[in-house]
C-alpha positions in Angstrom: 0.0 0.0 0.0 1.8 3.1 -1.2 -0.3 5.5 0.9 0.8 3.9 4.2 2.3 6.6 6.4 4.9 5.5 8.9 6.6 7.3 11.8 10.2 8.3 11.2 12.2 7.6 14.4 15.6 8.9 15.6 18.1 6.7 17.4 16.4 7.5 20.8 13.1 6.0 19.5 11.5 9.5 19.3 9.1 10.3 16.5 10.6 13.0 14.3 8.1 13.0 11.4 6.1 10.8 9.1 6.6 9.7 5.5 5.3 7.2 3.0 6.6 3.7 3.5 8.3 3.7 0.1 10.2 6.9 0.9 11.3 5.6 4.3 12.7 2.4 2.8 14.3 4.3 -0.1 16.1 6.7 2.3 16.9 4.0 4.9 15.1 5.9 7.7 14.4 4.3 11.1 10.8 3.3 11.5 8.7 1.0 13.7 7.9 -2.6 12.9 6.0 -5.4 14.7 7.4 -8.9 15.2 5.4 -11.8 16.5 7.2 -15.0 17.4 5.1 -18.0 18.0 6.5 -20.7 20.4 5.2 -24.0 21.5 6.6 -26.1 24.3 6.1 -29.8 24.4 7.7 -31.5 27.4 11.3 -30.2 27.4 11.3 -29.1 23.8 10.5 -25.6 22.5 9.4 -25.2 18.9 9.7 -21.9 17.1 7.4 -21.3 14.2 8.6 -19.6 11.0 6.6 -18.4 8.0 7.7 -19.4 4.5 7.6 -16.4 2.3 5.8 -16.6 -1.0 7.9 -17.2 -4.1 6.1 -14.1 -5.5 7.6 -11.7 -2.8 9.9 -9.0 -4.1 12.3 -9.3 -1.1 13.6 -12.7 0.0 11.2 -14.9 -1.8 10.8 -18.5 -0.7 12.8 -18.0 2.5 11.8 -18.5 6.1 10.8 -15.4 8.1 9.5 -14.2 11.4 6.2 -16.0 12.4 4.3 -12.8 11.6 5.5 -9.2 11.1 4.8 -5.9 9.6 5.0 -2.1 9.8 3.3 0.0 12.5 1.4 2.8 10.8 1.9 6.3 12.0 -1.4 6.3 14.1 -0.7 2.9 15.6 0.8 1.7 18.9 2.7 -1.7 19.3 -0.4 -3.6 20.4 -2.1 -2.7 17.1 0.5 -4.8 15.3 -1.3 -7.9 16.4 -3.4 -7.4 13.3 -0.5 -8.8 11.4 -1.0 -12.2 13.0 -4.6 -12.4 11.6 -3.6 -11.0 8.2 -0.7 -13.3 7.7 -1.6 -16.4 9.6 -5.4 -16.2 10.0 -5.1 -16.5 13.8 -7.3 -14.4 16.1 -5.3 -13.5 19.2 
């Protein structure tokens, strides 16, 4: 979505502006992301779930990635990132 606005952050994690996602990536600016790692423990073994990226993805196609992840929009807070879990995995948390 090209119209997505993300917060631009400084190295103290302070918001210093907003810009389109494409501009932030093109300029290499700091911005907020959401990462969700799904773990399962069975007896003494811990399983970490990864997501296999689609072969159609522009970046890193057909490689394993974070269980679910995405960008936080300029008007979102970290808990809002949980939407990525439903969007990417179909799980309601």
